[in-house]
C-alpha positions, 0 to 999 in steps of 0.5 A: 162858567167863571172857572172855564173863562179863567182856565186854559183854553185847552179845557174848552177844546177838550170839552168840544172834542177837538182831538190832539194831533189834529190840524184844528188843535195845532191851529188853536195852539198857534192862535193862543201862542200868538196871543200870549206866548203860551200854547192853549194849555197855558192861555186863558180861555177868555182871551182866545174866546174873545179873539175868535169871536172878534175874528168871525164877526160880520164885517171884521177887519184888521185895523192898521194905524196910518203912520205906523206904530209911531203914530199910536205913540204920538197920539197917546202923548198928544192926548196926555198933553191935551189933558194937562199932562206932561210927557218926559222922554229920556227920563230914567226912574231910579226908584219909587218913593214911599212916604206915609205908608203909600207910594208918593212919587218917583226919584229920577236919575240925578236925584230930582223927584216928582211927587204924585197927586193921586197915585204912582202908576208903573208899567215896568216889567215885574222883574224890574220892580224890585230895583225900584222899591225901597227895602222897607217902608212905614205902614200901619195896623189899626193906627199903629205904625210899623216897618214893612219889609219888601224883601219877600215881595221882591223875591216873589217878583224876581221868581216870576217865570219868563217866556222866551225872547225874539229875533227880528229882521227889519228890511228896506227893499226895492218894491219894483214889480211886487204886486198882490202883497198882503200886509201880514203873513204867518209862516209855520215851518213844522206843525207837528213839532210844536208851535212854540219850538225855536224859530218855528213860528215867524210873523211877517209884516209889510206895513207899506202895503197899506201905508206907502208913506212909511218908505220912499216911493217905490220901496217897501218896509218888511219886518219879520220876527220869531214870536217869543220862541228865541232862547236868550241863553244862546246870546247870554254874556256875548259882547254886542260889538264882537264878531261872535255876536254878529255871526250868531245874529246872522245865523239865527236870522236865516229862518227869518230870511227863508220865511220872507223868501216864501212871500218875496222869493228874490228879497235878498236881491232887493235889500237896501237896508238890513237890521237884525235884532236879537234877545240882547236888542230886546233887553237893551232897547226895551229894557226887558230882562233877558229880552223876554216877551213877558211872564209865563203864567199858565192859565189854570196854574197861575193868574196874572195879578191885578194893579195892586200886585205889590201891595204898596198902597198908592202904587198901581201897576199895569203892562204885560206883568198884570191881568189880563196878560201879554200883548197889546190888547191885554196891556191896553186893558191893564192900563184901563184897569189901573186908571179905573181903579183910581176913579170913583164908582159913580164916575164909572156909571156916568161914563158908561151911561153917556157911552150908551146914549151916544152909541159908543158902547162896544158890542161885547159890553152890556149895561 
């Protein structure tokens, strides 16, 4: 059973008799790709099974944060500060310090340092870690001090395969006369050519359907994007200020315009604000190497590593470079895993028991 859960979801599909080149097979490929950026033959069974179960639970709904994505960030920051922490924005980390054989803090741009009391928790993409780690650090075996090189570790991290990137189209439109809109749509241009083909799968979000406060009265916010299937190489080396780059962005965004037109046919006449994002936008503003969606670690062939992926004592890693993988739910789980690793087992048991007493235990958990 464990092998099935950690293996590709396609193996379960095969066992269930889901035949190739059928709509059901392609739909499950779509669901897998939406979750991980990989088709069912590369997406871990546990993630797809959990999602399918959640989708079909009685009373299941799609939650959306009032105030948009920013509200989630603000709530997290408020929680950190409420519990004695400090949120430092626009604070660039130059390196992770390792002293006495374990991660001891971080050095910031400008040379100042922040010392860690328990551990350093890093959510940097796996390809960014090599530039943050020292070339070597002092470790020990059986009490004898030795120098540990990070050269092999850095090379292994840099060689982690990547998924493709994104194209984004952000619009502010006149909403007069628009009735019956849903908050989310997915457009698949061709089921037969493969869900992961460039520009084939487009996701559309209209958050103002549920939360009108995100736009002025009578207006809508529309966001469309190609989900992890935009090649970075098309944009590689282009000057972001050049006409060539602007023209390419407009060309590659046409598939997004056409997808939105299937929902709002006259959307181009309604536009008041237009912003196009490319793989270079992802690379620059999200600090994502090559604008990637995340690691392309195919289930059954490779596994996402745990929080101790670097092997440096005191350095806990989380984010979409660690288990369970790509996507907001997986990344949230990775943060919980990193935090739980720092908490003694007895504290875990006390918390779980308290959650059970108060009826806060999720349906999927048993104690």
